[in-house]
N, C-alpha and C positions, 0 to 999 in steps of 0.2 A: 165251458168254460174255460177248454182246451185252446178252442179258438180266439176267445180274446185273449188268453194269458199271450197265443203267439202274436195275435196283432200287436200288441204293445211290445214284446220283444222286439219285432219287426219296425216300430216306429223307434223307439229307444235307438236301435242300430244305426238308421238314417240319419236319425242327432247324429250321432256322436261323430257317425262320417264327415258332414257338412259341417259341422265346428273344425274337425281335424284340417279339413278342406281349406277353407278360410281362414285360418292361421296363419297361412303361408304368407299373408300377407302384413300382418302388424306386426306390433315395433316386437323385437327381440327380447326376449326377456334378458334382465344384469347376468344372472347365471351364466350365459351362452355366448359361444367365442364372439357372435355379433353384437350383442349388449354389450360386451365387455367394450367392443371398439365403438359403439355410439355411447358409452360413458366418458372413454379414454376421452373423444372430441371436446369437452367441457373443460372450463378451467384447474389448471393445477395448480395447488396450492402448493406454498414451501414456506420454509425458516429463514429463507435470504433473499425475496424474491423481486425483481430487477422492478426498478422506475425511475423515471426521464424527470428531471428538470432545467433551469436556467439559472444563470446567476450572474452578478458584474461585481467589478472591487474596481479601485486602483493598480491592480496588479492582476498577473495572471494565476497566481493561487489561491488571492483571498476570490477571484471570480469563480474558481473550481471549488472552493470552500462555502461558496452563497448557494452553488448552485446543488452539491453535497446536501447542505443542510436542507433547502428547500425540497430535495426530493426525503429526504426523511420527514416532515412537517406532514408530505401527504401520506406515507406508510403512515405514518401517525395518528391522523386525521383518519383512515382506512380504517386502523385498528379499533380506537377510540367510538368510532362515528362519532359525526356531522354534529348531534348536540353534546356532547360531553366533551369534545375536542373546543367548540365556543363557550361552554361554562369553564374552563380550564384553562382560559387562552391567556389570561396572566402569568399563571405559575409555569404552563408551556413555556414563552415566552425570557420569563425571564432564568427559569433554573434548565431550558433543555437547548431550546432553538437560540446553538449560540453558537455561530460559525467557524468557529476556532476551534470548537468541540468534533465537530461532524465526522470527523475519521473513526472517534468512538464506533459509531452507529452503522456503519457503511464498508466492505469492505474493498479497502482500496485498489486490488490489485483489476477488479473485473469491472473499472471504468472506461466507459466508451463516450469520447469523445464526440459529439455529433458537429457540432459548431461552434465558432468563435470567430471574436472581432474586437478590433480596437476601434473605438469611436471620439481622437482626439483626447486618448487616455483614460475611457472608460472603456477596460475590459469586459467583454461580454464571452458565455461559456452556456454549452446545453452537453448536457451528459445524460448516460445512460447507466444506472449502476444501483449495484445488489445492497438491500438494506439487510443489516445483520439483527432480525427482529428480537433474538435473544436477548440482545443486550440494550436496545431500544424498549424493550418489554420489563426488564427489571430496572431501569432506570422510573420508570412510569409509574411502577408500584410501588418505590423506595419513595416519590414524590407524591405519595397516596393519590393518584391521578386512575382512575379507570372507566370502564366503559365499556358497551360493544365486547371483544371477547379478551380482553383487556380483565383479569379478572382477582379478587383481591386475594384468593386462593393458592394463583398459580395457572398452569396447563400451559399446554403448547398452542402457541400464535405461528399460525400461516393466513398467509397474507398471497393472491394470485398476482403474475406479473401486470405489470400495467403498460396496457396493449400502447405501440411503439406510437411516436410521432409521425406523423404522415409526411413531415418534410426530411424524416431521416429512412430512407430507405435500407434496403437489410446487408451489413456490409459484406464483398463477394471478394477473390482475387481475380485479380487480372496482373496478363503479363504483356509487359512493353513490347512493343516492337523494336525490331532490330535497330532501322532504320529511320525512328523518329527519334527526333530533334528537340529538346527541351532545357530553358534558361538555367540552368543549375550550375553549381560550381563543380570546378572538375574534381573527378574522381578519377578511383580506380582502389581494385580490392582483390584478394586471391580468389572470391567466388562466395558461393551463398554463405551470408552471415551465418546461416545454420546449420553449415556444414561442420562438424570437429572432428578434429584426427583425434587416433588411439593420444597421441601423446598430448592436445590440447585435455582430452575430458580428465587424463591422470594429471594435468595442473590444475584444473580447475576441481578435482577433487580435494586436492593439496590445500589450494588456496579457503575453500571453504570449511575444511577440517582445521585449521588452523589461524581462524578469526578472533584477532582479539576484541573484546568488548570492552567500552566504558562508561558506566551509570552512573547519570548526575542529574537533579532534580531540576525542574521550572522556578529558578529563583524568580520571576516575576510575578509565579503563580498567588504569591501568599502563602503559599504552605505554611505550618510550623517548621520550622525547620527541622527539629526534633522528629517527629511525622518523618519527613522527607528523608531525614538520613536512616531512620527503621527503614524503610522504603529502597532507598538504597543499599543499605547492607543485607536483606535477604535478596533481592536482586544478586547480587557479588555473590551469596550462599547457592541461589542453586546453582551459579556459574560455576562457581564452583567443586559443589558435589557431581559435577556432571564433566568436569574434567575440559572444561574449557577455558581459554585465557581470557583473564579479564585486567582492569587496571584498580587498581588499590584506592578508598574514598579519602584514604591519608593525604596520598601523592598529589590526589586531582585539586586538597586543599591547599599543600605544599605550594603548587606552582601560583594557586591562585595569589595568594597573601606574600608572596617571594617577587613575584615574576609580573604584577602588575603593571610596571610602568614597560617593560620590554615589548607587551602585548600590546598596548597603545603604538610604542615607536616601532612597530613591526607589520599593524596590519590599518592602523589609523581608526580600528575598532570597523574595521568594514566587513568584516567576520565575527562570529560571535564568541567569544572569551571559551568556553566551553568548546567549541571547534575546533579551535587553537590550542586546546591543553590536549585534545585528542590527535589531534598531529603530531605534536611533543611528546606526546607518549608513545608515538608507534600505534594508534587504537586504530583499527579497521573500521567500528561501528561504532557513533556514539550512541547511547539510549537517553531519551530525558522521559520524567518522570511527571507528571501531571497529578496531584491526587488534590480528591473533595471528599472531607468527612465531618463528620457530626455526632452528634451524642445527646442521650438521655437517659434519664432514671426514674425505673418504675419494681415498687416492694421491693427496694433496697439492695434491687439489683441491678448493674450499669450498662449501657452498652451503647454499640457502637457501629458503625453503616461510613465504609470507605469504597468511594469509586477509585480505579486507579487506572490512568492511562497513559501508556510507555510509543514514546515515538520513536523510529530507529534512521538516522542518517547517515551518510556515508562520512565518513570521518575526513576525505577529503576535498569531496565538492558540496557538503551539505545537503545534499539529495535525498527524498526521503527512501527509508527502506523497509516501506509497512508500519504496521503499527497493533495494537491489541490492546483491548480492555476487559477491564474484571471489575465487581460491585460483587459485597458480601450481602447475600441473601439465601440466610436469614443472616439478620446483623449478628455481630460478634458479641459473648459475653461474662462479664468479669466480673467480681464477689466485692474484690479491689478496691476499683475508682474509674471513674469515668475515662480520666485519660491511660488508664491500664486497657480497657475493653476499645479505646483507640486505635491502642499501638496493636493489638490484635488484629483490628480489622486490618487494617493498611498491613501491617505484615504476610496475613491471607489474602488479601487480593493481589498483593504484587507478587507472590510468590504463584501464583494461580495465572496470573499474567504474563510474566517475564515467560515463560515456555514457549507460547505463543506468540511473546518476540521476537523468538532466537530463530525459529523455524519461517519466520517473515520474513528478518530478513536475510538468513541463507538461501531462502528463495527466491529473493530480489537481486540479490547478487551472483549466484548461480544465473541465471534470467539474462543478467547484466554481461557474466564475463562467458554466456554460450556468444552473447551479438558480437562480443570484443567490449571492455573497459574502452570509453572513449578520452583521450591524452589531446591537448593542448602544446603542439610542438613549434618551437619559434627559432628559426633559424636568421642571426645576426650575419649583415654583409653577402648580400648575393645579387651582387652585379652581374654576375654571369649567368643571364637566364638558361643558356641553355644545359650545362653543366648543374641547374638547379633540376631542371624538368629531368637531367640523367638518374636524380639523385633519387626525386619521386618513383618514376621505374623502379628502380632496384628494391625499392623503400615496401612498392606493392605486394614484391612477393613473399617477403615474411610479416607482412599485417594480417589481421584480415579488411580493413578498408583504410583510404586514405585521401583525402580531398584538401586539397588548397582551398585556402579560403580568401588569401588575399599576396601579394606578390609588390616587392619595389627595390630598386637597389641597395637599400636601408635593409630590409628582412622579407622575409615570407614565412607567414603563416599555416602551418596547416592543422586540420581534425584526423586523427589517425587511431583505429579500435582497434586493441591487440587485446588477444587474452593472455595476459599478466601484469607484472607489475610495472611501473614505474622505471624502475634500477634495469628489468629485461630491455625498456624502450631503450633504455642511454646504449644498453649496450650494444644492439640493432645500428642506430644512427652509426656508433663507432666502424663496425662491421662493415657495413656500404660503405661511409665516408675513406677509410680506408684503402677501398677498391677502387678509389674514383679519381685521377690525376688532380690535384688541384683541390682538392676534400680533404688532405694526409692531416692538416692540422687543425681539423675540428675538434672545440672544447667547450665543454660544459659550463656557462655561465650563472646562471640561476634555475631554482627547482621548488614549486611549492606545489603542495598537493599532485591534481593532478596533471598542473602545466612543467613544460620544461623547456627551457631558451638553452640555446648553442651558440659559437660564434664561429663563423664558415674555417673562421682562416684564410678569406682571400685575401 
């Protein structure tokens, strides 16, 4: 009996030994370091995955918006599943897949331009951009569009990055050879635009800390004026509560009413009246609000839903400075009326969106200031080309960069990048011209936005 037990113990020991020996070549467990490394090699899920798409339009802006929305469509299809996306096609096309609203569902600052072209006025663009799945899923649920990972009860919505197109290689940083010649505009600068001196950083911080905001609503969106003014009032309340400079709604309304003729005379409607008013009132950033709101009544209770999109623009150039979006989920409720519920929903959505809008505006402004703000500098009566060349050489020591775009005896045009305001550029031009014989009579002729024109005095 003892011999049998001994024999069994021996067999068991050999079996365990063989098992331990063979596991060395097996797949690591998920709990081991090797297992974790193997698991990490799979797709990574994210609430802001990268998607790639192409678009076209009559302008570069419309082509980019079309490309963004096509990227959003791909993400929505993956989130809903092919069957649900097909079943809800009409609703998606009419309520969500609108190119002009694409910015509400993407992170604009992440956009990478892969390719673009112009074929007889038909502008095309291919991009990669991160999708805001939280905003997209909120809108899908608000429109009762469900499927796959978009569930009625909510929950996280995560997708993996789309595979990068084969025609778009990974971006690399290149260093040009010193003797390499390129057919570009004549340019010069004080060094790398990323290099910021302590003095420049202090100026950047001062400018960002003293930005003046002007909030108004998009009149062409058809929003109820009462709800629109509720949104503007709530945005201004946030700005006021946080010690930020802003333009009062009453000032905007007065200028619109009293100076409409002056606006047409000065601009010929080449710029929007809101941008023109922002310049008149010395705003740095103007924010345009777009509202989509609806209401219903159930069991003697009133419900209001609102989606609010805030788009930031530079008051001088109308260049985009980021955007934000918020939708009330769940809807706001009132026991008074549907109008009250809508008012509450718009106020709530705006208050939540304005914080991100301000952050975006500051972030974009800081990035631009670090590179230097782009100004158009024009000098009239420049028949002495050597003198103007000396002027450019002296200017390059005082700005981030300067490029000569065109020159003739009548005028010379430059692109200037400077960390500072237009008034600082004006002072620099005077300082430089006073040290050059023949340009002491330099004088300001005209200034609007980021464009400034001088007469050389020659």
